[in-house]
N, C-alpha and C positions, 0 to 999 in steps of 0.2 A: 461105853456101849459098842459091841462088836458091829463092823459092817454089814449090813443086810443089802441084799438087792430089791429094788422097788417091786419087781414082779411077785416076790414072797409076800409082800404086804398086801396083795389084792384080794378084796374080800374078807379081810382080817376083822374080827370083832373088836370093838373098843371098850375096855373096862376102866373103872377108876380103882384107886389104889385102896380103895374101902370096899370093893367088891361091886360096886355098881354097875349094871351093863349099860353103856351110852349109846352105843349103835354101831355101826358098819361102816368101816373106811371105804370112801368111794373113789377118792383122788388125794394128791398131795399138791402143794404148791411149792415150788422150787425157786431160790434167786438164781436167775440165769448167769449173772455176773460172778458169783460166788461157787455155785453148785450145791448151796446149802438147803436143806428142807427147812421151810418157812412155817407151813401150816399143814395139817390133816384136815381133809374135807369129809365129813362125816354124815351118814345119813342116820339122824337119832332116833333112837327106840321109841317105839308109841308110847312107853310107859315112862320115859324120860323127862322130867321137866328140864326143858331147855333155857329157862328163865335166867337171865345173867351172862348167857352165852352168846357170843356172835353167830347170828343168824343172817342167812340171806335167802328167803324163801324156805324151802325144805332143806336145806344145808347146812350144817354146823361147822364152823372153823374153831379148831383148838391149835395153839400154837406149839410147835414141835418141841420148844423147850420145856413142856409140862410132860414129856413122855419118860416114863422111868423105865420100862422095861419092854421088850419084844419077843414073844415066844408064841404061844397059842394064841393069846391076845395081846393086843397093844395096850399097854398098862399106863395111865396118865394120872397125874395128881388132879384131882378133881378142883381144888381150889386154884393151882396154878394156872389151869385151863379156863377159867373165868375171864371177861374182858380185862 
């Protein structure tokens, strides 16, 4: 994957690799020691079933390892993104 500035990720929609809209990116979690992105923090779409995902209130966490592509949408593997 090519390098992307975090400001270009702001408010991008997150979609699963099978075409389901998951929600909108709100923030990212970064390991301060390594500088690696650890998690995406997402506000889930109202129609998306969040069961089986890591949640904290109205925020959903998806591991950055699940990210497959970043263009118009952030595409994640829905099965890798679960707990």
